[in-house]
C-alpha positions in Angstrom: 15.3 -26.6 17.3 15.0 -22.8 18.1 11.4 -22.3 19.7 11.1 -19.0 17.9 11.9 -20.4 14.6 8.2 -21.4 13.6 7.0 -17.9 14.5 9.9 -16.3 12.5 9.1 -18.6 9.5 5.4 -17.6 9.7 6.2 -13.9 10.0 8.5 -14.2 7.0 5.8 -16.0 5.0 3.3 -13.2 5.7 5.8 -10.6 4.7 6.6 -12.4 1.4 2.9 -13.0 0.7 2.1 -9.3 1.4 5.0 -8.3 -0.8 3.8 -10.5 -3.7 0.2 -9.2 -3.3 1.4 -5.6 -3.8 -0.2 -4.3 -7.2 2.4 -3.3 -9.9 2.7 0.5 -9.6 3.4 0.7 -13.4 0.1 -1.0 -14.2 -1.6 1.6 -11.9 0.2 4.4 -13.4 -0.7 3.5 -17.0 -4.4 2.9 -16.1 -4.6 6.2 -14.2 -3.1 8.1 -16.9 -6.6 8.6 -18.3 -8.2 9.6 -15.1 -9.2 13.1 -14.0 -6.8 14.1 -11.1 -9.6 14.4 -8.7 -10.9 10.9 -9.2 -7.6 9.0 -9.7 -7.0 8.2 -6.1 -10.2 6.4 -5.6 -10.5 4.6 -8.9 -10.7 0.8 -9.2 -7.8 -0.4 -11.5 -7.8 -3.4 -13.9 -4.9 -4.9 -15.6 -4.2 -7.9 -17.9 -2.8 -11.2 -16.8 -0.3 -13.1 -18.9 -3.1 -15.0 -20.7 -4.8 -11.7 -21.5 -7.6 -12.0 -18.8 -8.7 -8.7 -17.3 -8.1 -8.8 -13.5 -8.8 -6.4 -10.6 -5.5 -4.9 -9.5 -6.8 -2.4 -7.0 -10.0 -1.8 -5.3 -11.9 1.4 -5.9 -13.6 3.8 -3.4 -15.4 6.0 -6.0 -17.4 5.5 -9.2 -14.4 5.5 -11.7 -13.0 2.3 -13.2 -9.6 2.3 -15.0 -8.0 -0.2 -17.3 -4.4 -0.3 -18.4 -3.2 -0.6 -21.9 -3.5 -4.0 -23.5 0.2 -5.2 -23.9 -0.5 -7.2 -27.2 -2.1 -4.3 -29.1 -0.3 -1.7 -31.1 0.0 1.9 -29.8 -1.3 2.7 -26.4 -4.9 2.9 -25.1 -5.7 3.2 -21.4 -9.3 4.1 -20.3 -11.2 5.2 -17.3 -15.1 5.3 -17.2 -18.0 5.4 -14.8 -18.7 2.1 -13.2 -22.0 1.8 -14.8 -20.2 1.2 -18.1 -18.1 -1.6 -16.8 -20.5 -4.6 -17.8 -20.6 -3.2 -21.3 -16.9 -2.9 -21.5 -16.2 -6.3 -19.9 -18.6 -8.0 -22.3 -16.9 -6.5 -25.3 -13.6 -7.9 -24.2 -15.2 -11.3 -23.7 -16.6 -11.2 -27.3 -13.2 -10.2 -28.7 -11.7 -13.2 -27.0 -14.3 -15.3 -28.5 -13.3 -14.0 -32.0 -16.1 -11.4 -32.4 -14.6 -8.0 -33.4 -15.4 -4.5 -34.5 -19.0 -3.4 -34.8 -20.2 -7.0 -34.4 -19.5 -6.8 -30.7 -21.5 -3.6 -30.6 -24.4 -5.3 -32.3 -24.2 -8.3 -30.1 -24.1 -6.2 -26.9 -27.0 -4.1 -28.2 -29.1 -7.2 -28.6 -28.2 -8.4 -25.0 -29.0 -4.9 -23.7 -32.4 -5.0 -25.5 -33.0 -8.5 -24.1 -32.2 -7.4 -20.6 -29.3 -9.7 -20.2 -26.5 -7.0 -20.2 -26.8 -3.9 -18.1 -26.6 -0.4 -19.6 -26.9 2.9 -17.7 -30.2 4.9 -18.1 -28.2 8.1 -17.3 -25.1 10.0 -18.8 -21.8 8.3 -18.1 -18.3 9.5 -19.2 -15.3 7.6 -20.5 -11.8 9.1 -20.8 -9.3 7.5 -23.2 -5.5 8.1 -23.2 -4.4 7.0 -26.6 -1.7 7.4 -29.3 -0.3 5.3 -32.1 3.2 6.5 -31.1 2.4 6.8 -27.4 4.8 5.0 -25.0 4.9 4.5 -21.3 8.1 5.7 -19.6 8.8 3.5 -16.5 11.3 6.1 -15.3 8.8 9.0 -15.1 5.7 6.8 -14.9 4.2 9.0 -17.6 2.6 8.2 -21.0 4.5 10.2 -23.6 3.2 11.3 -27.0 -0.4 10.7 -26.1 -3.7 12.7 -25.7 -7.1 12.0 -24.2 -10.4 11.8 -26.0 -13.6 12.3 -24.1 -16.8 10.1 -24.6 -19.9 11.1 -22.8 -22.6 8.5 -23.2 -26.1 10.0 -23.3 -28.5 7.1 -24.2 -30.8 7.9 -27.2 -29.6 11.5 -27.4 -30.1 13.3 -30.7 -29.3 16.6 -32.4 -32.7 17.7 -31.3 -32.4 16.8 -27.7 -28.7 18.1 -27.3 -28.3 20.8 -30.0 -25.0 19.0 -31.1 -24.1 18.2 -34.7 -23.3 14.8 -35.8 -20.0 16.1 -37.3 -17.4 18.2 -35.5 -17.5 21.8 -36.5 -13.7 22.0 -36.0 -10.9 19.9 -34.7 -11.5 19.2 -31.0 -15.1 20.5 -31.1 -17.8 18.3 -29.5 -20.2 16.2 -31.8 -22.8 13.4 -31.4 -22.0 10.0 -32.5 -24.6 7.0 -32.8 -27.5 9.6 -32.3 -30.8 8.0 -31.3 -29.3 4.7 -30.2 -28.6 3.3 -26.8 -24.9 4.1 -27.2 -25.4 7.7 -28.3 -22.4 9.6 -27.1 -20.7 13.0 -27.2 -17.2 12.8 -28.6 -14.5 15.3 -27.9 -11.2 14.6 -29.4 -8.6 17.2 -28.9 -6.5 17.6 -32.1 -3.0 16.2 -32.3 -0.3 18.8 -32.1 0.3 18.8 -35.8 -3.4 19.7 -36.3 -2.8 22.9 -34.3 -0.2 24.3 -36.5 
């Protein structure tokens, strides 16, 4: 037997393992499509496994966490958010997997935050969501087509009195305050679809 064969086999195994461990660039591109340019390179990226479980795809070096589109849901929606929001988002996914949906997940998480069993930031935290019912990820360009981004700035317990923002948008794309006075009070900014600008 060639005395170098075991070493060559070991080296080949390492190379194969390394190649298999490489994150899918398309998952990363989809997730980062929602990220601000200056934060994208250091963002942590999560994707979905075949069984729908959320898994870490790439470690982050800053405070931004990004999630790719869920493959089993209609349209497209990828999101990036301050890491302080991760426990809340992850718990929402857990509840949905358990069959809890819609505002029921919000109510459940609110109870858990009140009880101290679920973390919630005591400071402002932003979420960026790239979405679109007709949005499509193009693997050739690695871009999400026919999509736009909405901005959600969580400001716990904010009200019109504390922010000067109305609870209804003054015009398409104008900021407004949603869920005012609650733990999940947030400023919504939804740029209008192209047709709304015509």
